[in-house]
N, C-alpha and C positions, 0 to 999 in steps of 0.2 A: 390331218392335224400340224407335220410338219411345218408345212405354210402358215399354217395361225398361230406355232411358234413362232413360228421367222418373223408375221406380223407385227406378233406384240414387243420381238426384241428389241426390229427396228421404233416403233412409237416409244419403248422406255427407253433406247437408246437417247432420241430424242428429245427428252422430255431433258435428259442429264447434262443436256449439252448449254455452256454461256444463252446470256440472251443474242446475241449478235452475232452467234453465229447461225444460227439460223436464216437469218436474215444476210442479208445485204450487205452491197457493195457498201464502201463508206471510205470517207480519208478524214486523217486529224482537221480540226476545225480550222487552224491555218492555214492548212490548203482550201485557200478560196480565195471567191474574185479581187481585185487588187492587188496582190500579193507579191513582195520581194522574195525571191531568193539569193542565193550571195554567188556571185561571181568568181570567177575563176576559179573552181572545184568543180569535182561531178556534182550533177543537178540531180538530190533527190527525195523519188517523191516514193510513198510509203502508205499503207493501208492496210484496213480485212477484208476477206471477202467468205463465201465457203470454204471450210477446208479441202483443198487442193482440187475448187477450180480455177479457170484460166481468166487474166484479167489483159483484158487489152490495153496499154497506154498508147495515145498515139500525141508525140511531141515532135515538134522542129520537123515538122511533115512529113514524119515516121510510123510506123505500126511498129510497137514489141509485147510480146506476148510475154508474162510472166503468171507462174504458181501459186498461187497460197499454200503453205505448210499445214501442217495437221493444227494447227492452233489459228487458223485461216488467213495470217497474217503474211505481206507479201510485200517486197520493195521493187523500187525498179533507179535504174539510175542510169543518168544523158551524161554526155561529152559536157566539158568546161563551158561557159560561155562569156562575152565580154558584157560590158551594162550596157544594157537598151532593152525593148522593150516596145509595145506591152507583145506580149507571148502567149498563145492557149494552147490550155494544159487539155484532154479529155481521155478519161476512163471510163473503161465498159466491160462488161463479165456477160456481154451481146442481149443479159435482159434487161439491165439499166443502165443510162448513161450521167456520165458526171461530166459538165466544164464548165471547168474555170478560165475566166477570161481576165483579161486586164493585168497579165505577168508581168514583173518589171525585175529585172538582172541589174543588183546593189550587191549595195553592202546591209549587212543582217548583225542588230546588234540588240543582245540580250541586255533588258534594262531591271535590277533588282533592287531589292531591299524594305527599307521601312519608309512609315512615314514621310521621309525628305524625299525618295523619290518618287512617291505616291501621290507627292504634292500637284496639286493640278494646277493648268495655264492662270488657268481664272480666280486661282486665289495668290497670285503672285504679283508682283511689283507691274506700274503699264498692263494690265488685263487687256480690259477692253481695246485697248489699242494695236493689243498682240494678236488678240484673236479678228480685227475687224481688217488687222493686216495680211494674216497668216493664208499664202494662195499660192503653197506648195505641194503643187501635183504631184510631183516626181520625190516627194516622202511621206512614205504609208504607217499608220501607228495601228499596230494590234495589242488591246487592251484587258488582260486574260480576267478577268473576273476571280475572286478569294476562292480559292479552292481546297481539300484537305483531304489525304490518304494514306490509312497505315502501312497502305504499301503502293511498289510504286508502279503508276500510271501508263498507258502507254495510250491513252485517248483523256484528252479532258474531260472532266462532268457538267461543263457545264459551256455554254456558247460562246463564242468573240469573233468578231468579222473586223476584218481589214479597212479603215475610212483613210482615205486625204487628206493633207492635211492641210486641209483647207476651212478658214472660218469658226464655225461653232466648231466644228468637229476636233480642233484641237484642243477648245477649253476646257473639257474634262480629266484630258491627257496627262502623263506624265512630266512637269514643269522643262526636268531638268533633262529626262531622255529627248523633251522638243526641244529646245535648245541647243542640245548637244547636236543633233542630228542634223539641225539648219545650218550648224555654221560646219561640219562636214559634206553637207551637201551644197554648199556653196564653195568650198576650195576642192573639192574633188572635182563635184560635176556631175555626179551619178547618184542615181536612187539609193535611197539609204532605204530600210527595214527597222522599226523601231519596236519591238516588243518587249511592252512592260506585264511584270510579272513581279507585284512585290508586296505584301502586310506592313500596318501600320503597328508599331509596336514588339517588332518579333526578334529575337536573336538570331543568331550565329549560326547554334544547333537545328532550328527547324529546315534551314534551306542547306543542311549538309547531306550527303547521304546514308544509308544505314553502314554499309562496309567502310565509308569516308571514315566513322567515327570509331572505328575498333581500336582504334590508338587510345581512345577516353575510356577506361573500364568501367565507369562510374555513367557517365553519358548512353553507353551499350548497351550498359542492363534496361536503358529503358526503352532504348530500339529494339533490343530482343522482346519486350512484353507487347507491343508492339505488334512484329512479325510474327507473336504467338498470339493473336488477337484472331479469331473464330469472326468473327462478324466486322462491319463495316463501319466507318466514323456514323453513316448514316440512320441506318440500323440502334447502333447505343443511343444516337443522340432519341431515338424514335420511343425507346425504353426511362431515356430519362428524363423526358418531357410530360412521360405517359406516369411514373413515379413521381418530379413535380406537382402536375394537378393532381393524383390523390392527398399531396401533402395539404399541396393551398385549398385545394376543397375540404379537409379538415381543420385546419389554423388559419386560416388568412379569411374567405369569403363568410366565412359561419359569422361573423364579425358584424359591426354594425357599420351602414351604409344609411339610413335616414332614414323614414314613412317608406314605403314603397320603391325603397333604390332611388332616391330625392340626391342624396348629397353627390355624386356624380353628374347632375345634370347642369346646365347653363341658365336652367329656369330658376335654382333655384333661390332664396332671397336668403344674404349670407348677413346681410345688415349687423345684424343682434353676433356673430361672429370674432374674435379680437381680430386685431392687425398686428402685421410682422411686415418687415423686414426679413428679407435670404439673400444667402443659405446662412443657418448658423442654427445650432446644438439645442436640443429639449432644455439641458440645462440651464441655459439666459432667459429664457421665458419663465424659468419657476414648474419646469415639468421634469425635475432631472430623477426624479425616483418616482417618475407615469412611465409604466407596462401596458400598456396594450395598442388600440389602432389612438390615431390622429390623423385626424382633415387638415390641408391647405389647399388653397381656392384662389386663382389670379383675374379679377378679369382688364380684359384686354383691347386694344383700336392696334388694327393690322398694319404697319407701316406703310405708303402707298409702292416704295421697294422692293417688299415682299410681297405682296398681291400676286395670287397665282403661283407662286414656287413650293416647289416641296421640301419644307426644311428641315433643322432636326431639332427636336426640344432638351436639352440639354441641361440636365440638372444634378450633375459632380456625382459626389457620394453620397448613398443616402443608406440611416443606419435604423433598422432593419432589411425591413423586406417592402414592395411599393407598389402599389399598380397604380397608371396615370392614366388618362382620361383628355379629349379635347373634346369641348363641345357635347360632355355625352355621350361617345366612343371611348372605349380604350384603347389608349395606342401601345401598351402593353404592359411587362410586371416582370421585378426582378426580385429573382429569392435567392440574390448571393450578396451578403454586406462591401463584398471586395471588388467586387465593379461598378467602372465610371458607368453611369445614366447619360445614353444620348441618344431617342430615341428618332425614331423616322415619322415624321407627319406628310400624308398626301396634302396636295393644295387644295384639294377636294373637301376635307374635312374644317377650312375653315371659314369664313367670314367674311370677303373679305371689305367688305362697305360698314358691319354692324361689330356689335362685340361678340367681344371670343371670350372661353372661360378652360383655363385649365382646373384641373383638381387631381391631388394626388392625397393616395390615402397609404400612411403607413403603420405598419406594425412593428412595433417596435417593442423589445422583449430584456434589453439588457444594452448597458453601457449609458451612451450619450443621445442617441436616439433624432431621428430629425433630417433633415437635408447639413449633411456638414459638409459640403465645398468648402475650401480655402477661400478661394480663388474668386471674386464676384465678377471677376472681369470672365470669365469663362461660362457663366449661369445666365442661359437667357433661350432666346428662338436664333437660329442660325444657317445661315447658307451652307454653314460649312459643318462637318461632323466632329472638326477638333477646334472650332474655337469664336470668338465671338466678332464677327468682323466691324468697319466703322457702319456701313451701312442693315445692319441685323438689331434688333430688340434685347437690350436687356431686361430680365427680370426678376428686377432685384428689389423691390421696393411694392409696398401697399399688397400686399396680401391679407388673406381670411385664414384664422385660424381652428381648429375645436379639438377640443379629445374627449373621442368620441365613447369609447369602454374598455375600461381596465382590464385586464387579463384574468380569467379565473384560476387560471392552473399555471403553471410551468409549460411551455412552449420550444419544445426540440429546436434544434436546424434540422433544415431539410437534409433526405439521406446522401449519403458520401457519393453514392453511384447514381447524383443526380448534379454533381459536379462537370462543368464546361467545358470539353476539348479544347483546351487552347494551346493553339498552337509554341509557350516557349515551354507546355511542359510537356510538351511532346518532339521529340529530336525527329528531323526527316520527314517531319510532317506538312511540310508544304515543298521543301524537296522534292517527294514522294507526287505529287499534285498537279504544283507547278513550276518545275523545271524539268524532271524526267522525261516529260511526253514529247522534249526539244531536243534532245541530248542525240537524236538522229541528222535533228537540221541543222550542216554546215554555214556559219554563223563568220563574222569577221574576227567578232569580238563583244567582252561584257564589259555596260559599265555599272557599279554598286556604292547606295549610300546607304552605308549601317554603322551602327558601333554605338546608338545612345542606349538598345537595350543591353546592352554588354558592357557598359562604363562599370561597373561595380566589380567587375569582372577582370580587369584589363589586362592582369597579367595573363588569366586561361588564354584570351584573344590574341595576344604570340602566338600560341600553338594551334588556334581555334581555327582563324580568319584566315590565314595563308595553309594551313589545310582543306577548307573549303572551298582554293579556290585551286587547289592542286585535285581537288574529290572533282570540281568540274570539269577539267582540262582532261581526266580520266576519264568520265561519264565519257565524254564529247570523243575522243580520242583524236585528240585535238590542243594543241596548245595555244589558243589565239591570246591574244593581248586583253589586257584584263587592266581595269581602270576604276579608283574610287576615291570619292569624297571625305576630306581626312576633318572631323567634324568638325562645325563650327563655335566661336565663341556663345556661350550660354551663360544665362544668370548673373545674378548682383556681382559688380567687382568686389575685389578685395584689399582694402587697405595695403597688407603684409602682403611679402609672400610666403607659399606655403605648399603641402601638400594637394594632390586634385583629382579627383577617378576618371574626368574628363582627360587630363592634360595622360595620365599614362593608358590609359586606349588612343590615344592619338600617338602615342609612341609606342604601341602595340601597329598601329596604321601603318607607320615608318618602316620599322623593321618588316614587315612584306613587299616594303622593298627590296629584298635579297633578289624576289624571285624575277625570276625572265620575264620579259615583255611585260610590264610592268606599268603605271604612274599613278603620283597622287594630285589632285587638285584641292590644295590647303584652304580652309575655308573661314581658317580663325580673325580675318577678318572681317566679315561682310555676315554676322551674323545678330543677334538680337536679342539684348540683355531678358527679357521679360517671353519671349516666345521661343518656342523652343523649333518652328519651322520659320526660319527668315526668308522675308522676301525674294531678294534678289537671286531668284535661282539663274537668269541671266548669267550673270558674273560664273556660277557656280558648273552651267553648262560651257561656256568659252572655257574655263580653265581643263574639264575635263579634253574638250577639243587640242585644244593646245596639245597634249599629252596622247590623243589619239594620233593628231599630225608628228609627232614624234616617231614614236613607238613604231603603230600602224603602219604609216603610211611613208614612214623614213623622208618626213621635211626636216630641216634644217632650220629649227624654230626654237626660241629659248622656253618650256615648257613647264617648269616647277622655279621658285621661289629660292633665294640660298639655302644650302643644303649643309650643317655643320659639318666639319671632316674629323679638325683636330685643336687643340689646346696646349698651348705654353706658360706655365706658370712660374713666375719670377719676381720676388718681392711684393707690392702691396697690388701690381696688374695683371691682365691674364689679357692673352694676346692670339686670340680666334680668330680660325682661318676655314673658307668657305669655296664649296666647288658652289656652278649652277648662277655664278653671277650675274651671269648673261652682260650688259652693257657696261655691270660693275656696281658697287655697291651703294644703297642711298636710304635716308632718314627720312620716311613722311612725317616732315614740323621742320615749320619754319627758318627754324634758327640751326637746323642739323643736330640735335638734341637725341641719343638714341634712347628709347626708354623697354622697359619689360625685361633688363638685366637683372637674375639678382644670385652673387654668389657667397659662398658658406667657408667658414675656417674650420678644424676640424670640429670642430663641435656639432656641424653639422647643422646649424641655425645658420639660414638665408634673411638676408637686409635687400634691398633694392642697390641698385648696383648703376654709376654712371656708366655710358659706353661713348666710345668717338670712332668713328670711320676713321682708316689711315691704308691709303690706298685699295688693296683687296680684301684688308686686314679692319678685323672688329677688335679693341679694346678694350675692357674692359676693367672697373676696379670700383670698390665703397669705403670710404674712409673708416667703418663700424668694423672691417674684418683687416684687420693684420699681414697675414698670410690664410690667406683664400686657398682653398683646396678642392673645390667644386664650382661651376656656372650651369644656370639653370636662364633658356629662356623661355620667354610665354607660356609657362610651366601654370595654367590655373585654369579652371571653367571657363574664365573668359576673361583673357587677356588681350582686352579692349586698347590699353596703352602702349601692347608690342610694337613697333612703326619700320624696321628695320625688313628692305627691302631689293630684290635689284633693278633698275630702270627699268625695264620692262613691265614693272608694274606689278610682281606679284611678289608676297608677304613670303620673307625667311620662313621654313618648318621649324615646329617649337623643338625644346633639343635639353637634353640635360649631360653632363659632364660626368659627373653621380652616378656609379649602378646602387647606389644604397638600397633597402630594399623599401617598397613601396606601400600604399594604405591596400593595397587589394591583393599584395601577395598571395596571400591563402584564402582567399575569398573563388568557390568553386561551384557546377554548376548542380543546382538543387534538386532534383525530379518531386514536384509534389503528389 
């Protein structure tokens, strides 16, 4: 009887263990063939095994035994090594053996942020030549897939592997990270490991740890909600999908799809349907008061440049709910009016040589209705999730449409519990899944390209951004160098000087330079007015590398453009002094005229100013301001005309001498 109870106890105990405990030896995904470990610091290797079991680590010709703790976690530390390799690592629990080959010792860099860090080599300048010319086996790339978690993870949910920076391997990798790493590899002559962990359109809060946000009460309350969540992201989304499916079956699928469900079909004869160019809303075609189901269809031939490729069907914003088919095959549906539609489409769904048909069914219940994306240049079939390229297919003309069925009753919105789990509504969500698994890994430093998603709260970013840097260093227990990109020029230039959210965000980024071991690469001169993703990632990577060479590698290089130091006001002129002038100040203009300056008097109204370089100073004045009390430079979303540089070709950082309240001063995080 006692034996039976004992067996039952151990059976119950085994059922209560975490899934991975009963199994086996495992290492985090970045411990894999071709990896790079940090030189000059203790080599740290860790993983999981059965609690209390012994693990043997064979490294550098020696075997060391470590023991897994009660949670099944174990760690091995070896002596620092100089750059070189390849090396081999073997880990065993006497039943299983994991062997990792081709390990290099060099410098490891975390490369993080939003879409401009995510932006791949294949979408950047001279992409074809860069990919064909990539032959850098000493540069290794680790590209982490997107993932989320309410709690900090020790292991990734999604798998990833290291790749050599050779040929097509670089095509989908972060362009900024690759060009940054390539220059360091050339300058230092050591292996470089680049870890790309980023997510487009995300704010800084989601990349900061929960404890790191305790100083922001409104934000931390949202963190506490996550910490108290008993379910995982995946469990909640499974429930959401079930609830959404129930709603769709009740309010979406029952509406007309033609006889025998024929309207999504590529074989439907739609010649008698009305014709329309898109995108546009229903009011423009006389259906402004129509609440119900309306169909749009388009037939097209696949351009040769896109044949055989997986693509994105970019339809922008749709009001209200939609389902989309390619050649009769459903590729997705969205029941959220605020979600930007960019549906991935497998190459296998297209007829490469024959006609193809897109069918879009929209359930419109209020508002304007229809395919309401404002920018036609972002509407079509693309190789990119983010934009339409020159080689892509625009889909703005010659659509057919037909109103199918009016609503017989009011339709409620999808239940609130189906709202997607988005990073920008969940502080720490991405830190937990995409940063925390790395914090035991010694690194050389980090580069960061983010800020666009926080521009409307630029004053708050003054604290949030340096707080994140400090938080990462605390989590790593290492004050590693940290470098970032100052936002590029973007949007249409304005005729008159004025306020700017992006200028205030750039100011917040500059203020973070007060932290030790930091640097900033300004990009105010290499952006594009009509594209938030400028193509010249080579120059961005170069400027980041200059900061790294100066700060992380102690090289004697000019790593920054001129930085404002002081202003002397007297009469109608203002004399400005700068640091980081390198070999001297210069105006990137044939006649030496300086642009981009504005001055204001006591009325706080700014006017364009004329500037001139006198030695290592700049003197500015405006005939419209008799008594200037403030100067601003490059203070705009798109300061395209700002042209003060040092002779090394680096642009002066935007600045202002005043501390007048900006337009984002009262805007703070508002969780949804």
